[in-house]
C-alpha positions in Angstrom: 94.8 -112.3 -154.7 94.1 -115.3 -156.9 90.4 -116.3 -157.4 89.4 -119.6 -155.6 85.8 -119.3 -156.7 84.8 -117.2 -159.8 81.5 -117.2 -161.6 80.6 -115.2 -164.7 77.0 -114.4 -165.5 75.9 -117.6 -163.8 72.2 -118.5 -164.5 70.0 -121.4 -163.4 66.5 -121.7 -164.6 63.8 -124.1 -163.6 61.2 -123.7 -166.2 60.2 -120.0 -166.1 61.8 -119.5 -162.7 65.3 -117.9 -162.7 66.6 -119.4 -159.4 70.0 -117.8 -160.0 70.1 -114.7 -162.2 73.5 -113.8 -163.7 75.7 -113.7 -160.6 79.5 -112.9 -160.6 81.1 -114.4 -157.5 84.6 -113.4 -156.5 86.1 -115.5 -153.7 89.8 -115.0 -153.2 92.5 -117.1 -151.6 92.5 -116.6 -147.9 88.9 -115.4 -147.7 86.3 -116.5 -145.1 83.4 -115.6 -147.5 79.9 -115.3 -146.1 77.2 -116.1 -148.8 74.0 -114.6 -147.4 70.4 -114.6 -148.4 66.9 -115.5 -147.2 65.6 -119.0 -147.7 64.7 -119.5 -151.3 67.1 -116.8 -152.6 69.1 -119.3 -154.6 72.1 -119.9 -152.2 71.9 -123.8 -152.2 71.4 -123.9 -156.0 74.5 -121.7 -156.5 76.5 -123.9 -154.2 75.4 -127.0 -156.1 76.5 -125.4 -159.4 79.9 -124.6 -157.9 80.5 -128.2 -157.1 79.1 -129.6 -160.4 76.1 -131.2 -158.7 73.7 -129.1 -160.8 74.6 -127.8 -164.3 74.1 -124.1 -165.0 71.6 -123.0 -167.7 74.3 -120.5 -168.8 77.4 -118.8 -167.5 80.8 -120.1 -166.2 82.1 -121.5 -163.0 85.8 -121.7 -162.0 87.0 -123.5 -158.9 90.6 -123.3 -157.8 91.4 -121.8 -161.2 89.8 -124.6 -163.3 86.5 -124.7 -165.2 83.7 -126.7 -163.6 82.3 -129.3 -164.0 84.9 -130.2 -166.7 87.8 -130.3 -164.3 85.8 -131.9 -161.4 88.1 -135.0 -161.1 91.1 -132.8 -160.5 89.5 -130.1 -158.5 87.0 -131.8 -156.2 89.6 -133.9 -154.2 91.0 -130.5 -153.0 87.5 -129.3 -151.9 85.7 -130.2 -148.7 81.9 -129.7 -148.8 78.9 -129.9 -146.6 75.6 -129.3 -148.5 72.3 -129.3 -146.6 71.8 -132.3 -144.3 74.6 -134.9 -144.7 73.6 -138.5 -145.5 75.1 -141.4 -143.5 74.6 -145.1 -143.0 72.6 -145.1 -139.8 73.6 -148.6 -138.6 77.4 -147.8 -138.8 79.4 -145.6 -136.4 80.7 -142.2 -137.3 84.2 -143.5 -137.7 83.0 -146.4 -140.0 81.1 -143.9 -142.1 84.1 -141.7 -142.5 86.3 -144.7 -143.4 83.9 -145.6 -146.2 83.9 -142.0 -147.5 87.7 -142.0 -147.5 87.9 -145.2 -149.4 85.4 -144.0 -152.0 87.7 -141.5 -153.7 91.3 -140.3 -154.1 92.9 -139.1 -150.9 95.4 -140.3 -148.3 96.8 -143.8 -147.9 94.6 -146.5 -146.4 97.4 -147.1 -144.0 96.8 -143.7 -142.3 93.0 -143.9 -142.6 92.2 -144.8 -139.0 94.5 -142.0 -137.7 93.1 -139.4 -140.0 89.5 -140.4 -139.2 90.2 -140.2 -135.5 91.8 -136.7 -135.9 88.8 -135.1 -137.8 86.3 -136.7 -135.3 88.3 -135.1 -132.5 88.4 -131.8 -134.4 84.6 -131.6 -134.6 84.0 -132.7 -131.1 83.0 -136.3 -131.8 86.1 -138.0 -130.5 84.3 -139.6 -127.6 81.3 -141.2 -129.3 83.0 -144.6 -129.7 81.1 -147.2 -131.7 77.7 -145.6 -131.2 75.7 -146.0 -134.5 74.8 -142.8 -136.3 71.1 -143.5 -136.0 71.5 -142.7 -132.3 73.1 -139.3 -133.0 71.3 -136.0 -132.4 70.8 -133.6 -135.3 73.8 -131.5 -134.1 76.0 -134.6 -133.9 75.1 -135.6 -137.5 76.0 -132.1 -138.6 79.4 -132.4 -136.9 79.9 -135.7 -138.6 79.1 -134.2 -142.0 81.7 -131.5 -141.3 84.2 -134.1 -140.3 83.7 -135.7 -143.7 84.4 -132.4 -145.4 87.7 -132.0 -143.5 88.9 -135.6 -144.1 91.2 -134.8 -147.0 92.6 -131.5 -145.6 90.9 -129.4 -148.3 92.3 -126.2 -149.8 88.7 -124.9 -150.1 85.9 -125.6 -147.7 82.3 -125.1 -149.1 79.7 -125.2 -146.3 75.9 -124.8 -146.6 74.4 -123.9 -143.2 77.1 -125.9 -141.2 75.7 -124.9 -137.8 72.2 -126.2 -138.4 70.9 -128.0 -135.3 73.8 -126.9 -133.1 73.3 -125.3 -129.7 75.1 -122.0 -128.9 78.2 -123.8 -127.5 78.4 -126.0 -130.6 78.1 -123.0 -132.9 81.0 -121.3 -131.0 83.1 -124.4 -131.3 82.5 -124.7 -135.0 83.3 -121.0 -135.4 86.6 -121.5 -133.7 87.4 -124.6 -135.8 86.7 -122.7 -139.0 88.9 -119.8 -137.9 91.7 -122.3 -137.0 91.4 -123.9 -140.5 91.5 -120.5 -142.0 94.7 -119.6 -140.1 96.2 -122.8 -141.5 95.6 -121.7 -145.1 92.1 -123.0 -145.9 89.7 -120.7 -147.9 86.2 -121.0 -146.4 83.0 -120.3 -148.4 80.1 -120.3 -145.9 76.5 -120.1 -147.1 74.3 -119.0 -144.2 71.3 -117.0 -143.1 72.8 -116.3 -139.6 73.9 -112.8 -139.9 75.4 -112.5 -136.4 77.5 -115.6 -137.0 78.8 -114.4 -140.4 79.6 -111.0 -138.8 81.9 -112.7 -136.3 83.5 -115.1 -138.7 83.8 -113.7 -142.2 86.1 -111.2 -143.9 84.1 -110.8 -147.1 80.4 -111.2 -147.9 78.1 -111.6 -150.9 74.3 -111.1 -150.6 71.8 -112.9 -152.8 68.3 -111.6 -153.2 65.8 -113.4 -155.4 68.6 -115.0 -157.4 70.6 -111.8 -157.9 73.9 -110.9 -156.2 73.0 -107.5 -154.9 76.1 -106.9 -152.8 79.7 -108.2 -152.6 82.5 -106.5 -150.7 84.9 -106.8 -147.7 83.0 -106.8 -144.4 85.3 -104.1 -143.0 84.3 -101.8 -145.9 80.6 -102.5 -145.5 80.5 -101.9 -141.8 83.1 -99.0 -141.7 82.4 -96.0 -139.5 79.9 -93.4 -140.9 81.7 -90.3 -139.6 79.3 -89.9 -136.7 79.3 -90.8 -133.0 76.6 -92.6 -131.0 75.9 -91.1 -127.6 73.7 -92.5 -124.8 72.6 -90.1 -122.1 69.7 -89.8 -119.6 69.4 -86.2 -120.8 68.9 -86.3 -124.6 67.1 -82.9 -124.7 70.1 -81.1 -123.3 72.3 -82.7 -125.9 70.0 -81.6 -128.6 69.9 -78.1 -127.2 73.7 -77.9 -127.0 74.7 -79.6 -130.3 71.6 -78.5 -132.3 72.4 -79.1 -136.0 75.0 -81.7 -135.3 72.3 -84.1 -134.0 71.4 -86.5 -136.9 68.9 -88.8 -135.1 67.3 -89.4 -131.7 65.9 -92.6 -130.4 65.1 -92.4 -126.6 68.4 -92.0 -124.8 70.4 -92.7 -128.0 71.6 -89.9 -130.2 73.7 -89.9 -133.4 75.9 -86.9 -133.6 78.0 -85.6 -136.5 81.7 -86.0 -135.7 84.0 -89.0 -136.0 85.8 -88.4 -132.6 83.9 -89.8 -129.6 86.5 -88.4 -127.2 85.9 -84.8 -128.5 82.1 -85.3 -128.3 82.4 -86.6 -124.8 84.6 -83.7 -123.7 82.1 -81.2 -125.0 79.1 -82.9 -123.3 80.9 -83.5 -120.0 82.2 -79.9 -120.0 78.5 -78.8 -120.2 77.6 -81.0 -117.3 75.7 -83.5 -119.3 76.0 -87.1 -118.1 77.1 -89.7 -120.7 76.5 -93.4 -120.2 78.0 -94.7 -123.5 79.9 -93.5 -126.5 80.8 -95.3 -129.7 81.6 -94.7 -133.4 78.5 -95.0 -135.5 78.8 -97.9 -137.9 76.1 -100.0 -139.7 75.6 -103.6 -138.6 75.7 -106.4 -141.2 72.0 -106.8 -140.7 71.4 -103.1 -141.7 73.7 -103.5 -144.7 71.9 -106.6 -145.9 68.4 -105.2 -145.4 69.3 -102.0 -147.3 70.8 -104.0 -150.2 67.7 -106.2 -150.4 65.4 -103.2 -150.3 67.3 -101.5 -153.1 67.1 -104.7 -155.1 63.3 -104.8 -154.5 62.9 -101.2 -155.7 64.8 -102.0 -158.9 62.6 -105.0 -159.6 59.5 -102.9 -159.1 60.9 -100.1 -161.3 61.5 -102.7 -164.1 57.9 -103.9 -163.8 
């Protein structure tokens, strides 16, 4: 697959602080890429460098196959972005704000501006706000309006920094479905977030940033692949341990992890011995477990260097 975002040894220093420390991002056409990390890990600084808003101290950035920020005038009209809290003219309506944004740069014809603005407002769930000024919007509504601005020119690449900030659970689910719909239409999505559960539902590929370093980057399916064991829940864990003995890897209350990648075979063995089973599943790590393990390994390496 062709690279939509590629960085090589990307570094950003602020004085003695290395906010971004030599990262090599690889975002491919068709990805929904989750860029993960704790607050202060360097995610927003990285996103700003990708878009040419902040110049790197060293290293290279390519966006849609072209070097940034040198090719910004050609590349950025094909990119939709929502970085941190979007700014708007509070006394104007959402539609008026979007029309000004559309007029400020290259894009579609002014003749179709009203229709295009109405379409993106409908997409993000703001079609019914009418002429209400943005100053009367809730935080979640302002976030939706910022996303509408990012969608206005039908981008090939969508770069989003915490796009569900301020949204309630229903709003988060609606934005998730919208992003999946855009992806199905051919848009590559780069999503910076700290919401692991949301990324796990949405993304096909993830990168994890820890203290400015990219400590993990891979397909989500690979990172959360089955471990070769089966998780068993039973009200009689002691009987399972007695029956399976060395095959039992771990026990936590009524939950046991048993060697063997075939839950049906494990179930048949336990039921044949008269042991009740309340749940069975393949053992696989959650994204949270993967991220925490990568961060812990990174911390150990830092301590070893010191």
